[in-house]
Backbone as CSV, one residue per row, in Angstrom:
resi,resn,N_x,N_y,N_z,CA_x,CA_y,CA_z,C_x,C_y,C_z
1,MET,76.127,223.789,-7.770,76.847,224.727,-6.902,78.309,224.776,-7.322
2,SER,78.845,225.966,-7.484,80.245,226.100,-7.876,81.155,225.802,-6.700
3,ARG,82.307,225.223,-6.987,83.281,224.922,-5.950,84.123,226.158,-5.660
4,PRO,84.584,226.311,-4.385,85.426,227.460,-4.074,86.736,227.390,-4.839
5,ILE,87.231,228.538,-5.253,88.501,228.606,-5.967,89.638,228.450,-4.971
6,ARG,90.579,227.567,-5.260,91.729,227.347,-4.390,93.003,227.642,-5.154
7,ALA,94.000,228.068,-4.384,95.287,228.348,-5.012,95.836,227.072,-5.626
8,ALA,96.433,227.206,-6.819,96.971,226.037,-7.509,98.096,225.404,-6.712
9,THR,98.905,226.224,-6.093,100.035,225.716,-5.326,100.136,226.479,-4.017
10,LEU,100.138,225.748,-2.911,100.311,226.374,-1.610,101.791,226.436,-1.266
11,PRO,102.210,227.423,-0.486,103.607,227.467,-0.044,103.956,226.218,0.761
12,GLY,105.166,225.726,0.563,105.608,224.556,1.304,106.000,224.901,2.727
13,LEU,105.758,223.953,3.631,106.081,224.120,5.047,106.606,222.806,5.586
14,VAL,107.634,222.867,6.422,108.156,221.675,7.082,107.845,221.768,8.570
15,VAL,107.462,220.633,9.152,107.200,220.545,10.584,108.427,219.934,11.243
16,TRP,109.016,220.650,12.174,110.197,220.140,12.882,109.712,219.429,14.137
17,GLY,109.736,218.123,14.085,109.197,217.269,15.128,108.395,216.161,14.480
18,ALA,108.327,215.002,15.134,107.612,213.873,14.538,107.045,212.965,15.622
19,GLY,106.427,213.611,16.618,105.778,212.872,17.687,104.326,213.281,17.822
20,GLY,103.788,213.117,19.028,102.380,213.403,19.241,102.005,214.850,19.000
21,HIS,102.815,215.780,19.498,102.492,217.196,19.295,102.585,217.559,17.820
22,ALA,103.510,216.937,17.104,103.624,217.205,15.664,102.347,216.805,14.931
23,ARG,101.690,215.731,15.373,100.412,215.349,14.764,99.364,216.446,14.955
24,VAL,99.334,217.010,16.155,98.395,218.099,16.431,98.697,219.300,15.543
25,VAL,99.977,219.654,15.464,100.390,220.794,14.643,100.005,220.573,13.184
26,ALA,100.299,219.381,12.666,100.001,219.087,11.262,98.507,219.196,10.980
27,ASP,97.698,218.713,11.901,96.248,218.800,11.717,95.793,220.256,11.633
28,ILE,96.323,221.100,12.509,95.937,222.513,12.506,96.401,223.196,11.225
29,VAL,97.628,222.899,10.804,98.145,223.495,9.564,97.257,223.117,8.385
30,ARG,96.897,221.856,8.290,96.082,221.413,7.149,94.682,222.017,7.193
31,LEU,94.108,222.124,8.368,92.785,222.737,8.478,92.828,224.209,8.085
32,GLY,93.963,224.854,8.345,94.106,226.261,7.985,94.157,226.501,6.498
33,GLY,94.660,225.527,5.734,94.654,225.612,4.282,95.602,226.632,3.676
34,GLU,96.588,227.109,4.435,97.512,228.118,3.916,98.821,227.521,3.412
35,PHE,99.159,226.312,3.872,100.441,225.705,3.537,100.251,224.240,3.147
36,GLU,101.209,223.749,2.381,101.316,222.315,2.108,102.487,221.769,2.911
37,ILE,102.239,220.740,3.708,103.310,220.131,4.498,104.158,219.251,3.588
38,VAL,105.435,219.609,3.444,106.332,218.859,2.566,107.019,217.720,3.301
39,GLY,106.962,217.712,4.627,107.578,216.645,5.386,107.821,217.056,6.824
40,PHE,108.419,216.116,7.561,108.710,216.301,8.979,110.201,216.087,9.220
41,LEU,110.721,216.720,10.260,112.099,216.507,10.682,112.100,215.810,12.032
42,ASP,113.002,214.847,12.206,113.125,214.105,13.459,114.600,214.009,13.818
43,ASP,115.001,214.738,14.855,116.394,214.694,15.313,116.661,213.530,16.254
44,CYS,115.610,212.873,16.742,115.763,211.883,17.804,116.111,210.486,17.293
45,ASP,115.613,210.113,16.133,115.779,208.742,15.649,116.129,208.753,14.162
46,PRO,117.429,208.699,13.825,117.832,208.724,12.411,117.233,207.590,11.588
47,GLU,116.891,206.469,12.229,116.352,205.330,11.494,114.945,205.591,10.954
48,ARG,114.305,206.662,11.403,112.967,206.982,10.892,113.020,207.745,9.569
49,GLN,114.203,208.133,9.122,114.289,208.875,7.861,113.673,208.060,6.727
50,GLY,112.797,208.693,5.968,112.106,208.035,4.866,110.804,207.367,5.252
51,ALA,110.524,207.284,6.557,109.292,206.633,7.005,108.091,207.550,6.799
52,ALA,106.954,206.932,6.546,105.712,207.696,6.446,105.280,208.142,7.836
53,PHE,104.779,209.373,7.914,104.307,209.895,9.194,103.242,210.947,8.934
54,CYS,102.069,210.722,9.449,101.015,211.739,9.469,100.762,212.342,8.085
55,GLY,100.687,211.479,7.082,100.353,211.931,5.740,101.490,212.509,4.939
56,ALA,102.708,212.402,5.439,103.887,212.887,4.708,105.058,211.976,5.063
57,THR,106.278,212.463,4.873,107.475,211.643,5.072,108.411,212.325,6.055
58,ILE,109.083,211.520,6.873,110.148,212.051,7.727,111.396,212.200,6.865
59,LEU,111.822,213.432,6.683,112.898,213.741,5.737,114.283,213.531,6.317
60,GLY,114.391,213.508,7.630,115.683,213.434,8.296,115.699,214.396,9.457
61,GLY,116.916,214.880,9.793,117.050,215.783,10.920,117.404,217.188,10.494
62,VAL,118.127,217.874,11.375,118.476,219.276,11.143,119.306,219.468,9.882
63,ASP,120.027,218.415,9.476,120.859,218.511,8.270,120.035,218.748,7.006
64,GLN,118.724,218.532,7.080,117.865,218.721,5.908,117.479,220.184,5.675
65,LEU,117.743,221.049,6.634,117.318,222.443,6.484,117.897,223.114,5.238
66,PRO,119.212,223.006,4.969,119.729,223.639,3.745,119.104,223.065,2.474
67,ARG,118.858,221.756,2.450,118.252,221.133,1.268,116.829,221.650,1.048
68,LEU,116.109,221.833,2.130,114.751,222.356,2.010,114.752,223.784,1.473
69,ARG,115.692,224.581,1.928,115.779,225.951,1.415,116.118,225.950,-0.073
70,GLU,116.986,225.016,-0.485,117.329,224.919,-1.909,116.109,224.556,-2.749
71,ARG,115.181,223.817,-2.159,113.943,223.438,-2.852,112.902,224.560,-2.838
72,GLY,113.222,225.649,-2.183,112.285,226.763,-2.127,111.326,226.737,-0.958
73,VAL,111.552,225.822,-0.014,110.709,225.775,1.184,111.256,226.790,2.180
74,ASP,110.442,227.750,2.560,110.955,228.769,3.482,110.065,228.987,4.701
75,HIS,109.072,228.109,4.923,108.235,228.190,6.116,108.442,226.939,6.972
76,LEU,108.477,227.138,8.276,108.714,226.049,9.222,107.879,226.308,10.464
77,ILE,107.397,225.224,11.063,106.718,225.325,12.349,107.226,224.207,13.243
78,LEU,107.347,224.486,14.532,107.883,223.509,15.473,106.778,222.574,15.945
79,GLY,107.118,221.284,16.029,106.137,220.268,16.365,106.451,219.544,17.657
80,PHE,106.923,220.274,18.672,107.155,219.697,19.998,106.942,220.806,21.017
81,GLY,106.698,220.423,22.270,106.304,221.405,23.265,107.372,221.830,24.245
82,LEU,108.496,221.109,24.321,109.529,221.424,25.307,110.105,222.811,25.035
83,ILE,110.002,223.703,26.014,110.325,225.105,25.779,111.787,225.308,25.425
84,ALA,112.703,224.687,26.158,114.125,224.896,25.885,114.472,224.489,24.459
85,ALA,113.925,223.366,24.017,114.188,222.905,22.651,113.536,223.824,21.626
86,ARG,112.342,224.322,21.914,111.677,225.235,20.986,112.479,226.520,20.813
87,LEU,112.987,227.034,21.913,113.775,228.264,21.848,115.012,228.061,20.981
88,GLU,115.711,226.944,21.207,116.934,226.663,20.447,116.635,226.428,18.967
89,ARG,115.628,225.597,18.677,115.335,225.251,17.284,114.781,226.449,16.514
90,ALA,114.029,227.300,17.178,113.515,228.489,16.492,114.660,229.363,16.005
91,GLU,115.691,229.495,16.827,116.841,230.311,16.420,117.606,229.643,15.284
92,ILE,117.762,228.324,15.340,118.428,227.604,14.252,117.658,227.796,12.950
93,ALA,116.345,227.695,13.023,115.520,227.857,11.821,115.663,229.258,11.238
94,ARG,115.668,230.254,12.088,115.815,231.636,11.598,117.164,231.824,10.917
95,ARG,118.214,231.294,11.539,119.557,231.448,10.954,119.644,230.738,9.610
96,ALA,118.866,229.681,9.441,118.868,228.944,8.175,117.996,229.605,7.111
97,GLY,117.339,230.689,7.468,116.558,231.435,6.488,115.083,231.107,6.436
98,PHE,114.583,230.372,7.430,113.165,230.025,7.451,112.340,231.091,8.166
99,ARG,111.094,231.198,7.746,110.119,232.021,8.441,109.235,231.110,9.284
100,LEU,109.047,231.466,10.545,108.203,230.660,11.417,106.736,230.928,11.093
101,ALA,106.020,229.851,10.805,104.599,229.966,10.468,103.756,229.901,11.734
102,ARG,102.683,230.663,11.755,101.716,230.569,12.848,100.573,229.648,12.416
103,ALA,99.923,229.018,13.394,98.815,228.110,13.086,97.735,228.272,14.144
104,VAL,96.521,228.553,13.697,95.384,228.749,14.595,94.275,227.786,14.178
105,HIS,93.869,226.924,15.082,92.809,225.959,14.779,91.494,226.695,14.519
106,PRO,90.752,226.290,13.484,89.472,226.961,13.209,88.460,226.806,14.333
107,GLY,88.681,225.832,15.212,87.799,225.649,16.360,88.203,226.451,17.574
108,ALA,89.252,227.267,17.465,89.618,228.185,18.543,88.772,229.449,18.439
109,THR,88.562,230.100,19.570,87.837,231.370,19.603,88.846,232.484,19.829
110,VAL,89.050,233.304,18.813,90.088,234.336,18.852,89.442,235.682,18.543
111,ALA,89.521,236.617,19.479,88.942,237.942,19.265,89.640,238.653,18.112
112,GLY,88.934,239.588,17.504,89.431,240.219,16.289,90.687,241.031,16.458
113,ASP,90.965,241.527,17.663,92.146,242.371,17.848,93.315,241.640,18.491
114,VAL,93.225,240.324,18.606,94.311,239.545,19.210,95.504,239.485,18.265
115,GLY,96.707,239.660,18.807,97.925,239.514,18.023,98.572,238.165,18.284
116,VAL,98.872,237.432,17.222,99.505,236.112,17.329,100.825,236.173,16.581
117,GLY,101.930,236.028,17.289,103.246,236.193,16.695,103.672,235.021,15.834
118,PRO,104.718,235.208,15.032,105.234,234.144,14.166,105.607,232.899,14.968
119,GLY,105.298,231.737,14.410,105.652,230.480,15.045,104.704,230.028,16.129
120,SER,103.695,230.833,16.444,102.795,230.503,17.546,101.681,229.567,17.099
121,LEU,101.192,228.779,18.055,100.170,227.770,17.805,99.008,227.988,18.759
122,VAL,97.800,228.019,18.218,96.583,228.113,19.022,95.750,226.878,18.695
123,ALA,95.560,226.010,19.681,94.974,224.694,19.433,93.447,224.725,19.536
124,ALA,92.849,223.578,19.236,91.386,223.443,19.236,90.804,223.780,20.603
125,GLY,89.707,224.533,20.603,89.014,224.853,21.840,89.635,225.956,22.658
126,ALA,90.775,226.478,22.230,91.406,227.577,22.960,90.574,228.846,22.804
127,VAL,90.669,229.727,23.800,89.959,231.005,23.768,90.954,232.122,24.045
128,LEU,91.025,233.087,23.130,91.856,234.278,23.302,90.923,235.480,23.268
129,SER,90.827,236.177,24.379,89.874,237.272,24.517,90.446,238.589,24.000
130,PRO,89.603,239.620,23.852,90.066,240.890,23.291,91.282,241.466,24.015
131,GLY,92.175,242.032,23.216,93.349,242.700,23.755,94.510,241.797,24.094
132,CYS,94.382,240.493,23.863,95.493,239.580,24.143,96.594,239.743,23.102
133,LEU,97.807,239.499,23.534,98.956,239.573,22.637,99.858,238.381,22.893
134,LEU,100.111,237.595,21.845,101.018,236.454,21.914,102.285,236.801,21.159
135,GLY,103.435,236.575,21.794,104.711,236.809,21.134,105.026,235.715,20.126
136,GLN,106.304,235.551,19.840,106.735,234.544,18.878,106.844,233.173,19.543
137,ASN,106.501,232.122,18.771,106.762,230.748,19.189,106.022,230.380,20.477
138,VAL,104.829,230.891,20.632,103.990,230.636,21.805,103.051,229.469,21.504
139,ILE,102.725,228.679,22.525,101.692,227.650,22.407,100.562,227.986,23.373
140,VAL,99.339,228.064,22.854,98.141,228.047,23.696,97.440,226.741,23.334
141,ASN,97.545,225.775,24.209,97.194,224.403,23.866,95.687,224.141,24.001
142,THR,95.324,222.889,23.791,93.928,222.491,23.665,93.080,222.949,24.850
143,SER,92.005,223.677,24.546,91.017,224.127,25.539,91.599,225.024,26.623
144,ALA,92.744,225.632,26.365,93.278,226.645,27.277,92.629,227.985,26.964
145,SER,92.657,228.907,27.939,92.079,230.229,27.697,92.987,231.315,28.248
146,VAL,92.986,232.439,27.539,93.742,233.619,27.951,92.768,234.786,27.891
147,ASP,92.536,235.424,29.038,91.489,236.439,29.091,92.003,237.813,28.665
148,HIS,91.112,238.780,28.693,91.314,240.100,28.093,92.615,240.782,28.532
149,GLY,93.297,241.349,27.569,94.441,242.202,27.840,95.692,241.512,28.326
150,SER,95.722,240.196,28.323,96.912,239.488,28.810,97.968,239.392,27.719
151,HIS,99.225,239.458,28.142,100.346,239.431,27.214,101.239,238.235,27.527
152,LEU,101.500,237.425,26.512,102.385,236.269,26.626,103.630,236.552,25.808
153,ALA,104.784,236.581,26.455,106.036,236.868,25.767,106.460,235.674,24.908
154,ASP,107.560,235.840,24.186,108.051,234.793,23.291,108.273,233.476,24.042
155,HIS,107.973,232.366,23.373,108.286,231.003,23.825,107.487,230.555,25.051
156,VAL,106.404,231.220,25.377,105.540,230.787,26.481,104.697,229.591,26.034
157,HIS,104.430,228.680,26.971,103.546,227.535,26.701,102.445,227.526,27.755
158,VAL,101.212,227.731,27.310,100.041,227.575,28.167,99.449,226.206,27.845
159,SER,99.576,225.285,28.774,99.257,223.884,28.506,97.751,223.641,28.432
160,ALA,97.410,222.440,27.997,96.006,222.075,27.792,95.183,222.299,29.056
161,GLY,94.028,222.938,28.884,93.102,223.123,29.985,93.486,224.167,31.004
162,ALA,94.573,224.891,30.778,94.976,225.948,31.710,94.197,227.225,31.414
163,HIS,94.050,228.064,32.432,93.281,229.298,32.282,94.079,230.472,32.846
164,VAL,94.243,231.489,32.017,94.979,232.694,32.385,93.977,233.838,32.459
165,GLY,93.928,234.529,33.598,92.967,235.602,33.793,93.293,236.844,32.989
166,GLY,92.549,237.905,33.235,92.727,239.134,32.485,93.915,239.950,32.953
167,ASP,94.529,240.664,32.016,95.633,241.591,32.300,96.808,240.913,32.998
168,VAL,97.065,239.684,32.631,98.211,238.923,33.146,99.406,239.145,32.223
169,GLU,100.597,239.210,32.803,101.840,239.295,32.031,102.644,238.023,32.293
170,ILE,102.965,237.291,31.234,103.755,236.064,31.373,105.053,236.244,30.608
171,GLY,106.174,236.084,31.314,107.486,236.370,30.749,108.008,235.279,29.831
172,ARG,109.057,235.625,29.145,109.666,234.786,28.104,109.983,233.379,28.619
173,GLY,109.519,232.383,27.861,109.876,231.001,28.149,109.218,230.407,29.378
174,ALA,108.177,231.027,29.901,107.488,230.477,31.066,106.513,229.375,30.642
175,LEU,106.226,228.475,31.577,105.310,227.356,31.338,104.156,227.423,32.322
176,VAL,102.940,227.362,31.800,101.744,227.225,32.627,101.251,225.797,32.445
177,GLY,101.320,224.992,33.507,101.043,223.568,33.403,99.581,223.246,33.158
178,MET,99.317,221.986,32.827,97.960,221.539,32.494,96.991,221.826,33.638
179,GLY,95.866,222.429,33.290,94.816,222.656,34.265,95.100,223.720,35.303
180,ALA,96.199,224.447,35.168,96.518,225.505,36.128,95.624,226.718,35.904
181,ASN,95.474,227.522,36.947,94.691,228.752,36.875,95.533,229.912,37.385
182,VAL,95.674,230.944,36.556,96.433,232.140,36.919,95.440,233.285,37.035
183,MET,95.330,233.860,38.224,94.329,234.896,38.452,94.705,236.204,37.755
184,SER,93.724,237.058,37.574,93.905,238.318,36.852,94.970,239.202,37.499
185,ARG,95.685,239.922,36.650,96.696,240.922,37.005,97.939,240.333,37.654
186,VAL,98.102,239.036,37.603,99.320,238.398,38.110,100.447,238.590,37.104
187,ARG,101.681,238.696,37.605,102.876,238.763,36.771,103.670,237.475,36.958
188,VAL,103.948,236.796,35.857,104.732,235.556,35.882,106.057,235.849,35.202
189,GLY,107.155,235.651,35.911,108.463,236.017,35.392,108.985,235.067,34.332
190,ALA,110.008,235.516,33.622,110.627,234.721,32.556,111.148,233.401,33.103
191,GLY,110.897,232.331,32.363,111.413,231.023,32.730,110.737,230.368,33.914
192,ALA,109.693,230.976,34.450,108.983,230.378,35.579,108.174,229.169,35.120
193,VAL,107.905,228.264,36.059,107.094,227.075,35.790,105.937,227.049,36.776
194,ILE,104.731,226.975,36.254,103.540,226.831,37.085,103.068,225.393,36.951
195,GLY,103.023,224.683,38.062,102.723,223.264,38.037,101.297,222.963,37.622
196,ALA,101.093,221.736,37.168,99.763,221.299,36.746,98.767,221.456,37.889
197,GLY,97.618,222.040,37.583,96.551,222.177,38.562,96.737,223.262,39.595
198,ALA,97.796,224.049,39.491,98.061,225.086,40.490,97.050,226.223,40.390
199,LEU,96.833,226.910,41.510,96.014,228.120,41.553,96.923,229.269,41.959
200,VAL,97.241,230.133,40.999,98.219,231.199,41.220,97.480,232.491,41.533
201,LEU,97.667,232.985,42.765,96.991,234.192,43.228,97.917,235.395,43.282
202,GLU,99.236,235.153,43.313,100.213,236.225,43.463,101.284,236.098,42.395
203,ASP,102.085,237.157,42.246,103.145,237.168,41.244,104.121,236.011,41.452
204,VAL,104.647,235.510,40.332,105.614,234.409,40.348,106.941,234.946,39.820
205,PRO,107.997,234.977,40.648,109.278,235.514,40.179,109.876,234.671,39.052
206,ALA,110.761,235.288,38.304,111.441,234.598,37.206,112.200,233.382,37.717
207,ARG,112.194,232.326,36.889,112.975,231.109,37.123,112.676,230.459,38.478
208,THR,111.416,230.516,38.884,110.970,229.780,40.058,109.847,228.835,39.644
209,VAL,109.430,227.993,40.587,108.325,227.058,40.350,107.195,227.393,41.314
210,ALA,105.985,227.472,40.789,104.796,227.680,41.615,103.923,226.441,41.509
211,ARG,103.554,225.870,42.653,102.700,224.688,42.608,101.807,224.640,43.844
212,GLY,100.674,223.963,43.682,99.747,223.792,44.787,98.535,224.688,44.679
213,VAL,97.588,224.490,45.630,96.345,225.262,45.692,96.160,225.747,47.135
214,PRO,96.318,227.049,47.383,96.879,228.044,46.461,98.360,227.779,46.230
215,ALA,98.889,228.332,45.155,100.270,228.035,44.779,101.264,228.643,45.760
216,ARG,102.307,227.878,46.034,103.464,228.368,46.786,104.645,228.447,45.834
217,ILE,105.573,229.345,46.141,106.726,229.584,45.280,107.923,228.811,45.809
218,PHE,108.599,228.110,44.919,109.788,227.345,45.265,110.936,227.804,44.384
219,ALA,112.058,228.136,45.017,113.261,228.454,44.247,113.869,227.152,43.753
220,VAL,114.378,227.172,42.530,114.980,225.975,41.941,116.441,226.262,41.664
221,GLU,117.321,225.493,42.265,118.750,225.697,42.080,119.126,225.521,40.614
222,GLY,119.871,226.490,40.092,120.347,226.411,38.721,119.425,227.026,37.709
223,ARG,118.228,227.449,38.118,117.309,228.085,37.171,117.549,229.587,37.147
């Protein structure tokens, strides 16, 4: 039996992050077979520079971005889930000349007409139904589902095991917590947080928190 033909050299990609979520991201990238991971960036612990991590090396922190571009590496994916940090780092990466790579686990179920924006991650067991649209830098985490016609704006995070009904609109930078359920045709405003396990039956205004079963809305000072 002949072996499949593979590209001699895959484009290089750096993962920004070096914790648990970065391991998940790296696994999905490698399973996708489109990029070679050249290393990881860790802004939290300078002493980890040069250490082995997840089959590659921790290259350093944000100061490594210009060096990576000089080496011809122009793809980057974020390896952490905190929305505020993802929003900030995505902009830094763009200004440095990187293109945000998308990663979709082969074990995810993604309808043929689904749009997945740059920098977005679709994890194992996730389900994206027909007509869904994901903006840039979105996470649909392990075993989460997004039903037909729902739109997730940039920087949204749908956490593991959460379920989003059909024709839902989720605004920029909103978080759907682990195991939460958002009913069909609900509107979730930008920057809103839906607590773990919540059942959301009504619209959630921007920069508020919804929690409980059924969910109640709480205003958060400073959001």
